[in-house]
C-alpha positions as a LaTeX table, in Angstrom:
\begin{tabular}{lrrr}
\hline
Residue & $x$ (\AA) & $y$ (\AA) & $z$ (\AA) \\
\hline
Met1 & 54.17 & 232.23 & 3.85 \\
Lys2 & 52.70 & 235.71 & 3.94 \\
Leu3 & 49.03 & 236.58 & 4.19 \\
Tyr4 & 47.43 & 239.69 & 2.67 \\
Ala5 & 43.98 & 241.27 & 2.81 \\
Gln6 & 42.22 & 242.52 & $-0.33$ \\
His7 & 41.25 & 246.20 & $-0.18$ \\
Gly8 & 38.48 & 246.80 & $-2.70$ \\
Ala9 & 35.08 & 248.35 & $-3.31$ \\
Gln10 & 33.74 & 247.78 & 0.20 \\
Ala11 & 36.83 & 248.47 & 2.20 \\
Gly12 & 36.23 & 247.98 & 5.89 \\
Glu13 & 38.31 & 247.90 & 9.02 \\
Arg14 & 39.11 & 244.17 & 9.10 \\
Trp15 & 42.48 & 244.58 & 7.38 \\
Arg16 & 43.55 & 247.21 & 9.93 \\
Lys17 & 42.58 & 244.87 & 12.76 \\
Gly18 & 44.47 & 242.04 & 11.08 \\
Ile19 & 47.64 & 244.11 & 10.83 \\
Arg20 & 47.36 & 245.41 & 14.40 \\
Arg21 & 47.03 & 241.83 & 15.66 \\
Ser22 & 49.87 & 240.63 & 13.39 \\
Leu23 & 47.53 & 238.20 & 11.63 \\
Ile24 & 48.28 & 239.53 & 8.14 \\
Asp25 & 51.37 & 241.03 & 6.52 \\
Gly26 & 49.81 & 243.69 & 4.35 \\
Val27 & 47.14 & 244.83 & 1.93 \\
Ile28 & 46.51 & 244.28 & $-1.78$ \\
Tyr29 & 44.81 & 247.34 & $-3.29$ \\
Ala30 & 42.44 & 246.84 & $-6.20$ \\
Thr31 & 43.39 & 249.65 & $-8.57$ \\
Arg32 & 39.90 & 249.62 & $-10.01$ \\
Tyr33 & 38.59 & 251.09 & $-6.76$ \\
Ile34 & 41.31 & 253.64 & $-6.05$ \\
Ser35 & 39.86 & 257.13 & $-5.89$ \\
Arg36 & 41.54 & 260.55 & $-5.97$ \\
Glu37 & 41.73 & 260.49 & $-2.17$ \\
Ser38 & 43.38 & 257.07 & $-2.05$ \\
Pro39 & 47.03 & 258.17 & $-2.42$ \\
Glu40 & 46.70 & 260.20 & 0.79 \\
Gln41 & 44.99 & 257.27 & 2.54 \\
Ile42 & 47.73 & 254.90 & 1.37 \\
Lys43 & 50.38 & 257.30 & 2.68 \\
Lys44 & 48.62 & 257.47 & 6.09 \\
Phe45 & 48.41 & 253.67 & 6.11 \\
Gln46 & 52.15 & 253.50 & 5.47 \\
Glu47 & 52.82 & 255.88 & 8.35 \\
Gln48 & 50.52 & 253.95 & 10.73 \\
Phe49 & 51.85 & 250.52 & 9.79 \\
Pro50 & 55.42 & 250.99 & 8.48 \\
Ser51 & 56.34 & 247.30 & 8.63 \\
Ser52 & 53.31 & 246.20 & 6.58 \\
Glu53 & 53.42 & 245.62 & 2.84 \\
Arg54 & 51.27 & 247.28 & 0.19 \\
Leu55 & 50.69 & 245.57 & $-3.14$ \\
Phe56 & 48.58 & 246.64 & $-6.12$ \\
Asp57 & 46.39 & 244.37 & $-8.24$ \\
Ser58 & 46.63 & 245.94 & $-11.68$ \\
Gln59 & 43.63 & 243.93 & $-12.91$ \\
Phe60 & 44.55 & 243.08 & $-16.48$ \\
Tyr61 & 42.15 & 240.78 & $-18.32$ \\
Ala62 & 42.69 & 239.09 & $-21.69$ \\
Ala63 & 39.64 & 237.89 & $-23.59$ \\
Phe64 & 38.45 & 236.65 & $-26.98$ \\
Phe65 & 35.21 & 238.07 & $-28.33$ \\
Gly66 & 33.46 & 235.92 & $-30.95$ \\
Glu67 & 34.80 & 232.95 & $-32.85$ \\
Asp68 & 37.19 & 234.64 & $-35.29$ \\
Ser69 & 38.03 & 237.79 & $-33.36$ \\
Asp70 & 41.46 & 238.90 & $-32.21$ \\
Ala71 & 42.52 & 238.78 & $-28.58$ \\
Arg72 & 41.83 & 241.96 & $-26.64$ \\
Leu73 & 43.44 & 243.23 & $-23.49$ \\
Val74 & 41.11 & 244.98 & $-21.07$ \\
Ile75 & 42.67 & 247.11 & $-18.33$ \\
Cys76 & 40.48 & 248.11 & $-15.40$ \\
\hline
\end{tabular}
């Protein structure tokens, strides 16, 4: 079984420590919190930790609004 850290709004250094210590296998990025600078940061992360995995949480949500309304898909 693999273990991943969530990288989101308050990204800290714990996931880097986890990878360095071989406690986790990679990072799941929350696309909602990816900024313009993030692609460069992700590339640096890949160079620093080439054996780690990077996954992306696309954050799709389906919801019904009201009793007779149609289903709506919300993408964050």
